[in-house]
C-alpha positions, -999 to 999 in steps of 0.1 A, spaced: 0 0 0 28 24 8 43 18 -26 10 29 -41 10 60 -19 45 67 -32 33 62 -68 5 88 -64 27 112 -44 6 110 -12 34 95 9 59 123 2 34 152 -1 13 144 29 28 118 53 65 126 51 59 163 48 38 162 80 65 142 98 91 169 89 67 197 99 61 182 134 97 174 139 94 136 139 117 133 109 145 153 94 145 161 57 173 135 52 153 108 71 122 116 50 142 113 18 157 80 30 123 66 38 109 77 5 137 62 -16 137 29 4 101 22 -4 96 -3 -31 83 9 -65 46 3 -71 36 -27 -91 0 -35 -99 -15 -64 -80 -41 -87 -95 -69 -77 -71 -101 -56 -72 -113 -36 -42 -149 -30 -48 -154 -6 -20 -149 2 17 -168 11 49 -161 38 74 -150 24 108 -167 51 129 -201 51 111 -221 35 139 -237 4 124 -268 -11 138 -270 -47 151 -290 -72 130 -290 -48 100 -300 -74 74 -325 -81 46 -336 -114 33 -362 -137 20 -383 -162 38 -391 -194 20 -414 -222 32 -388 -235 56 -356 -215 52 -346 -179 55 -320 -165 30 -300 -134 41 -294 -112 10 -279 -82 27 -259 -74 59 -245 -41 70 -226 -41 103 -217 -62 133 -223 -99 135 -221 -120 166 -229 -155 179 -267 -160 181 -277 -135 154 -289 -163 131 -309 -178 159 -325 -145 166 -333 -140 129 -348 -175 129 -370 -167 159 -380 -132 147 -391 -145 113 -406 -177 125 -384 -199 104 -386 -237 109 -355 -245 89 -320 -230 84 -310 -194 81 -282 -190 55 -265 -163 35 -273 -161 -2 -244 -176 -22 -223 -184 8 -243 -205 32 -222 -205 64 -192 -186 76 -163 -202 95 -168 -177 124 -197 -158 139 -182 -126 151 -170 -95 134 -184 -71 108 -201 -81 76 -210 -60 46 -225 -69 12 -211 -51 -18 -242 -30 -22 -235 -13 12 -199 -3 4 -187 32 -4 -171 32 -39 -176 65 -57 -147 87 -68 -157 112 -41 -156 84 -14 -121 73 -25 -110 110 -26 -121 114 10 -99 85 20 -69 101 3 -77 135 19 -77 119 54 -42 103 50 
């Protein structure tokens, strides 16, 4: 990631400049850091979007479809913890399983989960990330 920041001039123009301004780095140290960073090389990956850490997401923020026996979760936006699927099952009066569309089950039950439709992805969203670096 730092090599990409170097490539788009953010690392030198923002990060290292701030380090010199506040006295954490000398100009010579900033130059050494900059020149020792690897050159950016494209990586075969696609980042479809991101979420803001401090946005304040609600618990059990999901959407889904109830079938005759099963409930399929089609969207999730926020925290996920043990017991959430049981709560969805009880709330929606589901006699069968509660699963995620296209995934089924996850290997763990805690953390944050977002479907791609709830991610930030516009050019303005990405520019705000760069501005906050």
